Each structure stands twice: as C-alpha cells, then as structure tokens.
C-alpha positions as CSV (number, residue, x, y, z in Angstrom):
1,M,64.1,-34.0,-4.8
2,R,61.1,-34.8,-2.8
3,E,59.1,-37.8,-4.0
4,I,55.4,-38.4,-3.5
5,V,53.0,-41.3,-4.1
6,S,49.7,-40.8,-5.9
7,K,46.8,-41.9,-3.6
8,P,43.4,-43.2,-4.6
9,L,40.9,-40.4,-5.3
10,D,38.2,-40.3,-2.5
11,R,35.9,-37.5,-1.3
12,E,37.4,-37.1,2.2
13,S,41.0,-36.7,1.3
14,F,40.3,-34.6,-1.8
15,R,37.6,-32.3,-0.2
16,P,40.1,-29.4,0.5
17,Y,40.9,-29.1,-3.2
18,G,37.5,-29.5,-4.8
19,D,35.1,-32.2,-5.9
20,F,34.7,-34.9,-8.5
21,V,32.0,-36.9,-10.3
22,D,32.0,-40.0,-12.6
23,L,30.6,-38.6,-15.8
24,L,30.4,-42.0,-17.5
25,H,27.2,-42.4,-15.5
26,I,25.6,-39.0,-16.1
27,K,23.3,-38.5,-19.1
28,Q,24.4,-35.0,-20.2
29,M,27.8,-33.3,-20.7
30,D,28.5,-29.8,-22.0
31,A,31.0,-29.2,-24.8
32,V,34.5,-28.4,-23.4
33,C,38.2,-28.2,-24.6
34,V,40.1,-31.5,-25.0
35,A,43.8,-31.7,-24.3
36,R,45.9,-34.7,-25.3
37,V,48.3,-35.6,-22.4
38,S,51.3,-37.7,-23.5
39,Q,53.7,-39.8,-21.6
40,C,56.6,-37.9,-20.2
41,E,58.9,-37.8,-17.2
42,R,56.7,-37.6,-14.1
43,I,58.3,-34.5,-12.6
44,I,56.4,-31.4,-11.5
45,T,58.5,-28.5,-12.8
46,A,55.8,-25.8,-12.6
47,V,52.5,-24.9,-10.9
48,E,49.6,-22.6,-11.5
49,Y,46.5,-21.4,-9.8
50,H,43.5,-19.4,-10.7
51,G,42.5,-16.7,-8.1
52,F,38.8,-16.6,-8.9
53,T,38.1,-19.6,-11.2
54,S,37.4,-23.2,-10.7
55,E,38.9,-25.7,-13.2
56,G,37.4,-29.0,-14.4
57,I,39.4,-32.0,-15.4
58,L,38.0,-35.1,-17.1
59,P,40.2,-38.0,-18.4
60,L,38.3,-39.6,-21.2
61,D,40.1,-42.7,-22.2
62,G,42.7,-43.5,-19.6
63,D,43.7,-42.9,-16.0
64,I,45.8,-39.8,-15.1
65,D,47.7,-38.5,-12.1
66,I,47.0,-34.9,-11.1
67,F,48.8,-32.9,-8.4
68,V,47.2,-30.2,-6.1
69,G,48.2,-28.0,-3.2
70,P,46.0,-26.1,-0.7
71,S,44.2,-22.9,-1.8
72,S,46.5,-20.3,-0.2
73,F,47.1,-18.2,-3.2
74,Q,50.8,-18.8,-2.6
75,V,53.2,-21.3,-4.1
76,N,54.3,-23.9,-1.5
77,P,55.8,-26.9,-3.2
78,A,56.0,-28.8,0.1
79,S,52.2,-28.8,0.3
80,I,51.6,-30.6,-3.0
81,E,49.9,-34.0,-3.1
82,A,49.1,-36.3,-6.1
83,F,45.9,-38.1,-6.9
84,R,45.0,-40.9,-9.3
85,V,42.0,-39.9,-11.4
86,P,40.2,-42.9,-13.1
87,K,39.0,-42.4,-16.7
88,G,35.5,-40.9,-16.8
89,T,35.9,-39.2,-13.4
90,F,35.3,-35.4,-13.4
91,V,37.4,-33.4,-10.9
92,R,36.6,-29.8,-10.0
93,L,39.4,-27.7,-8.5
94,N,38.5,-24.8,-6.2
95,P,39.9,-21.3,-7.0
96,G,43.4,-20.9,-5.6
97,V,44.3,-24.6,-5.6
98,L,47.8,-25.2,-6.9
99,H,47.9,-27.6,-9.9
100,G,49.4,-28.1,-13.3
101,R,49.9,-30.6,-16.1
102,Q,48.5,-34.0,-15.8
103,F,50.5,-37.3,-16.1
104,V,49.3,-40.5,-17.9
105,V,49.4,-43.7,-15.8
106,D,49.3,-46.7,-18.0
107,S,49.1,-45.6,-21.6
108,Q,51.0,-43.5,-24.2
109,S,48.5,-40.7,-24.1
110,V,45.1,-39.8,-22.7
111,N,42.5,-37.3,-24.0
112,V,41.5,-35.0,-21.1
113,M,38.6,-32.5,-21.2
114,I,39.4,-29.2,-19.5
115,L,36.7,-26.9,-18.3
116,L,37.7,-23.2,-17.9
117,P,35.9,-20.0,-18.7
118,E,37.1,-18.2,-21.8
119,R,40.4,-16.2,-21.3
120,T,41.2,-17.7,-17.9
121,F,44.8,-18.0,-18.8
122,G,44.9,-14.3,-19.8
123,N,43.1,-12.8,-16.8
124,D,43.1,-15.3,-13.9
125,C,46.2,-17.5,-13.9
126,V,49.4,-17.3,-11.8
127,F,52.1,-19.5,-13.3
128,T,55.3,-20.4,-11.4
129,R,58.3,-22.5,-12.5
130,L,59.8,-24.4,-9.6
131,A,63.4,-24.2,-8.8
132,E,65.1,-27.6,-9.4
133,S,65.4,-28.2,-5.6
134,D,61.6,-27.7,-5.3
135,Q,60.6,-30.0,-8.2
136,I,58.7,-33.2,-7.3
137,K,58.6,-36.6,-8.9
138,I,55.3,-38.5,-8.9
139,L,55.9,-42.2,-8.5
140,L,53.7,-44.8,-10.2
C-alpha cells in the first residue's frame, strides 16, 4: 500500500486542483449542506469526480485532511496527494478533480460544509472503489 504525507495547504501547490479562501475573515456566507466527518482509519478506499461541477469544502470546527488528484476524468490512484485544510478555510475543487471523503486531524469529529449544486450526485458524479492494492493511507 502506498503511503502519502499531507502537506500544508498553499496556493502554488494546490493551484492545479482548485482554490481556497479563509471564510472566518469574510463577512457573508451562503447556506450550504453540513456533513459530520468522524474519526476513522485514514485509508482512501474510493474516489469520485464531477465532470462539470466544482465542489466546495469548508471545515468549520477542526482541521481536516483532504485528498485530490489531477483533473483527467480518469481514476489514477498514483496521482493522489493529500492536503491539510485548517478550520475555516474554504477549498474549491475544479471539475474533474479526483477526491472523496475527508479525514479528521486532531479531534473525534468535524462539521464540514459541502457546496454542491442540487442533484450533483445523481447527474454528475463518477464514483470508483479502489482495489486493495491501490488504496492509500494518509499519515498524520
């Protein structure tokens, strides 16, 4: 199993996957869906991408690790990287970017706001389970 280390989130290294903004210092925020991410084994077992839709991710009350891969509209587990997203930092993923569930860093659970247009999972989502040999462990 390949292992990867989560790196600090910065504009230059994250630019191929999307953008981010610290929403704790912005005055307005639209209503979005909140997902509760709980502590679990830090292994990537599945990936997804949206062919035409960007996705927004905002950890509200704790840091999370996310994983991403280049926008190639193909699943290539060898291309996946992990990034540490500090609480209050909004991340926007470009269409086609491989991604999946988030992982908590230093707490039992974190509330994460997810921005996706209605019905994205029904009409713009390609989901792939990884073979055991392709699964990836994200180290703390």
